[in-house]
N, C-alpha and C positions, 0 to 999 in steps of 0.2 A: 687513658679514658681521655682526662681533660685536657691532656698535651692535641690530642688528634681533633679538639671542639675548636681549644685555639688556634690551630691551624683552618680548618672551617672558617672558622669565620675571617682571619686575615684574608681568603681565597674569596669568600663573600666581599669582601670591603674593597676587596681589587676589583672585580666585576660591575661594581655599584657605581667605584670612582669613570672607572671606563666607558661605563652606559652612558655617564651624565653628561659629557660630552656630544652627544648626539641627543638624548632624553630631555625632556624639564625632571626638575629635582622634585618636585609636586606628586609626578605620574609615579616616581617609582619609592616614595616613604612608605607605601604596604608592604614592598619584598624587605623597606630596613628595619618595619618593625618586626616583620616574623624572623629576620637574620638574626635578631636580639633575642627573641624570647624562647626560641629553639636552645638555645645551650643554658641559659636560663630555667627551664624546666626540667630538662632532661637532669642537670645539675640537683636539682631536689628531688629528683626521682631515685636516684643513684644515694643521696644521705636517708631518703626513709626506708630502703630497700636495705642497708646497714643496719641498720639499728632493729635490735635481737627482740624477740617476741617477750612478752612478761612473764614468770611462771606463772601456772593456772592453777588454782585453787582446789582440793581435791576430798571430796569423803573416804572416809578408812574406818576400817575395826583393828583391834587387835587383837592376831588369834589365841586362844587359852583351850585348851581339852575342853570337847561336847562332856555335856554331864551325861551322855548318852552312851558312855564307852564305843563300845566297837559296834554295838546293837545299829541294824536296820530300820530309821523310820520310815514310819509308813504315816499319812494321813485321814482321818475318818469323822466318819457323822456319828452325833448321836442321837439315836431313835431310840424309840420306846419298846420296852421289852413284849408287849401284846400290846396288838393295834389289829382293831376292828375296824371294815371298812361299812358304813351304812348307806340305806339306799331305801328308796320306795319299791312296796310290790307291787306295783302297778304304772301305767302311763297314764300321766297328766302335767298339768302346767302348775308349776310351783309358784303360789299367793304369795307366801311369806319365810321367810328363816329367822328365826327364834334365836341362833346365836352365831358365835363367830370364833376363830381361830387363839385359841390361847384358853376360852373359857370352860369353867368347871365345870361341869352335867350330874345329877343322880341319876340315877335308874328312874324310867319311867317318865323324865321327863319331855315333855314336846319339844322337839327341836326345829320343824319343818312344818307346813301344811302345802296342801295340792287341793285344786278344785273341790266342791262336796256337791257340789248341783246334781251331777250324773248318777253322785253315790247315792243322795239321798232321796231323790225321784227310784231309783232302783230299790233301798228298802220302801218307801210309801206304795210300789206297787206289789212288794212280797207281800208286807200286810194285808193287802185288801184280798191275794191270791190264799194266803190262809186262813183271810174270814168263811171266802166262799168254800171252801174247801171243810171248814170246820161245821156248817151248815148240812152242807152236803153228807158227810158223815154221820151227823144227830140224824137225818130224814132217812137213811139208808139203814139205818141202827133201828128206828122208830118199826118201819115196814117190817125188818125180820124179826123184830121182838114179835107182832099182831103174828106173824106166819108161823110161827114156832106155835101159840096158841092155838091157834085154828089148824096147824097140822092133825094134829091127832083125833079130830072128831071127824074127817073127810069132807070137810069143808071147801079144802085148799085142795088143788092136785100136786103131787111132790113137785113138779117140773116150775110150778110158781113159787114153790121155795126155794128150789133151787136156783132159781131166775133174781132172788131176793138177797141173799145170801151173797151171791157175784155182786149184785150193784153195792153191798156192805164192802165188799173187800176194796172194789175200784175206791169206792170214795175213804178207806180207810189207809188207802196206797196214797194216792192222792193229796189226802191230811199229810201224811208223814212228807210227801217230796214237795209239800209247799212248807213246811217248819224246818226240812232242811236250806232249799231255796232263802227263808227269813237270813237264816244264820248265815247264811253266805255275803245275804245282802249288808248284813251289820258287820260283817270283818270285814268287806271293800269300802265300805264309810269311814271305820277305825283306821285302812291302813290309809286311809290319803292322812293323816299322821304320823311321822314320822318321829319313834322315840328313841329314847337313850335303852340300852338293855341292860345295865350298869352302869356305875361310878365312875366318872374320868373326864379327862382333858380330850379336847376336842384340836389336834395336831393337823388338820387339813378340813379345807372349804374348797370343793368341787363343782358347783350352782348358785345360781342368785335368784332372787327373787324375781317371779316374772318369766323363767326360760321353762321350755315344753321341755321334762325329763323322759327316761323310758323306766320302763321297770329294772331294777337291778344295776340301774344306773349309779354311781356313786355319787354321796352329795356330802359325805363327811366322812371322815379319819377320825376315830377315837383311840387313845391311849387311856387301856383298861387296869393298871398297874401304874406304882408309882416304880417298880424297876427299870433300870434302863442298861442298852443293848451300846455298842459300837461297832460300824458296818464300815470295815475296809477291803478294800480290792488290791492282790495281791498276784504275784506273776510264776509264784513257784510253790504251790500247796503242801508238796510233799517235805516241808519246811517246818510245817508245823501238822500239829495232830491234835485228837480228840481229848488229849489226856489233859482231867480239871488239875491236874495238881500243876502244872506249868503256870505260870502268873504271870501277864504283861506288864509292863509300867505303862500308863496313861496320863498324859500332861495335857491341858488346855492351851488349846493353838493362843490364844489371843493373853495367858497368864502360865507359862511354864511351873509358876511357882504352885497351883493347886494340880495336884495327882492324885491318882488312885490308881487298883490293880485291875484287872478283867480274865476271863477265862475264857476259852474257847467254849462258844453253845454251840454253831455249824459250821460246815465248809458245803460250801457250795458244790455238787456233784459236777456240774457242767460249766465249763468256758464262756463266758459273755461272748456272742461273734462280734458285738464291733470292737472292743477292748483286750479282747482275749485276756481276759483277766479273771478271776475265782473271788466270789464276793464270803467273804468270811464276818460271822457277829461273835464279838467279845461280851459278856455278860461282866457289868462293872460291879464290886461286891459290895463297894461301899463308896458310891458316887456322892460327891460335893455339890453341896446349892448350886453352884457356879455352872457346874457340868449340865444345864439346861438344852430340854431339848431340840437340837438343830446346832447343836455348837459344833465347831471343829477343833477339834483333838488332835494330838501324836500318840504312835503306839510303836515302841521301842520291839521291834522283832527279834525273835536271837539270829546268832552272826551265821553265816555259810559257811557249812565244815568247809568246802570247798576254798574256802580263802584264803588267800596265801599273806592277806593283813591280820597282825593280833597287836597292833601298837593301836597309840589314842585316833581318835577321829577328831577332826576339825568343826566347828559349823559356821560357816560365813556365808552371807544373804546370795542369793542367786543371782544377781546383778552383779557379784564382782568375778563371776567368768567371763574369762577370752577364751584365745583359739589360738595356737601356735603346734604348726604342722600337722592340725586336723587334732591335737590335743587339749582336752581341757586344761587351760593353764588362768593365772592372778599374775597381777601387777602389784610388784610388792616397793614400799618405799624404804629407800640406803641409808647408811648416814650423811651423803652428800646430798640428801631432798630430793633423787634423782628415782624417776619408776624404772623396776626393769621387771621386763617380764618370765615368771618363772613356769614350768608344768608343773602340774598337778594329776593324783590319781584320786578320781572320785569317789564315794562309796553308796551314794546315793541323795537322793532329792526329799524335801517335804514343801507345802506349801510356797514355803519363801525362803528355804534357805537348802544350800547346798554344801554336804557333809567331802571334807574331804581325806580321804585316808593317808595319802604322802604327800611330800611335795613342798611343806611349810612344816614351821617348828612354832614353839609357843613363844609369843612375844614381837613377831613380823608383824607388821603394819600392811594390811592388805585392803588395795584401795576398791571402794564397793559402787561406786557411781559414774559413768562417762568414760568407761574401761575403751568401749571402740573408739574415741578420739586422741587415746595415748601412747606415744609411742617411746619404743627402750631408749632411756636415757634422759628422757623430756624431763628437765626441772622441772617443779611442784612445789607447792607450799599447801603442808597439812593442815585441813579444816577442821570439818565439823567430825566429831569421832562418835565412834556409834555405838 
């Protein structure tokens, strides 16, 4: 290539000197500058292209057997063993909310209030009706008593006595109706206050002050006991049974050292129409304090009897998984500080990990970040180790 540019440069000079005989030298200065600059720029481009790219620093993890062995992992959430949804019994506007998520409440404690003006008016009206009914019943009872005294002497007709007795029965019935209406008004007024049915912790709030809520609309969710459950979703419910003798290891996702065990409480009889998975609830036997409501945990499920894998499994970050011929693979760092793409067999996933059944060995260095930009044989610099 440099020889070609030298020949090109000589030809340009020859043409320039030939043209200089007929054209002034000043008009040819741009051509002279261009003929000198082109070879220099091309020469610089060749030198930069020949310079090799520096090795790329990468993050990696050293492969070690998974603490859960052959067990498949599922990610779940801590829920209360007993949960109760609380709602107002009447339609109305909620004027105040006295508790929030996480508050511990006592039985009978007021949690929220609705507008009570209408209920108070109904109570006042029911009291007035009751007073009128009492007065009518008393008058009817006195009239019936006088008729009873006059009846033996023949001073009144039998029809008058029967009419007085009917008036008293009507008044007595109206009195009972007014008393029932008063009790209903008192209940309606009391129902404008939402109270806790038992001691517990508020785990959910679904309405705010000023919102118009309908009767039966959930306002609070109350956990009424200190027992804890784990809720997971599985694709193969046949692998589980309701036998309480089977214990499942449960570990806190944020700190796997926090562990306990659980037993099957119930298995959903029907798959979710969206995810096509079955919901399973496990009751924790001795839940540690760190496994608070809403915490994410991992559950070790029993190995699939039909699986042909009987060895250890290896957990690596999910970001380490690449593809090789439509198969999962990982990049390994060899002894020459080069990356090699190796296919692997996956045993499952968690929220942040990929469980490898085969394809790697203890001590292998697996690249965990930027795998989409790496190429087999590329020189790298091992950086941060996870």
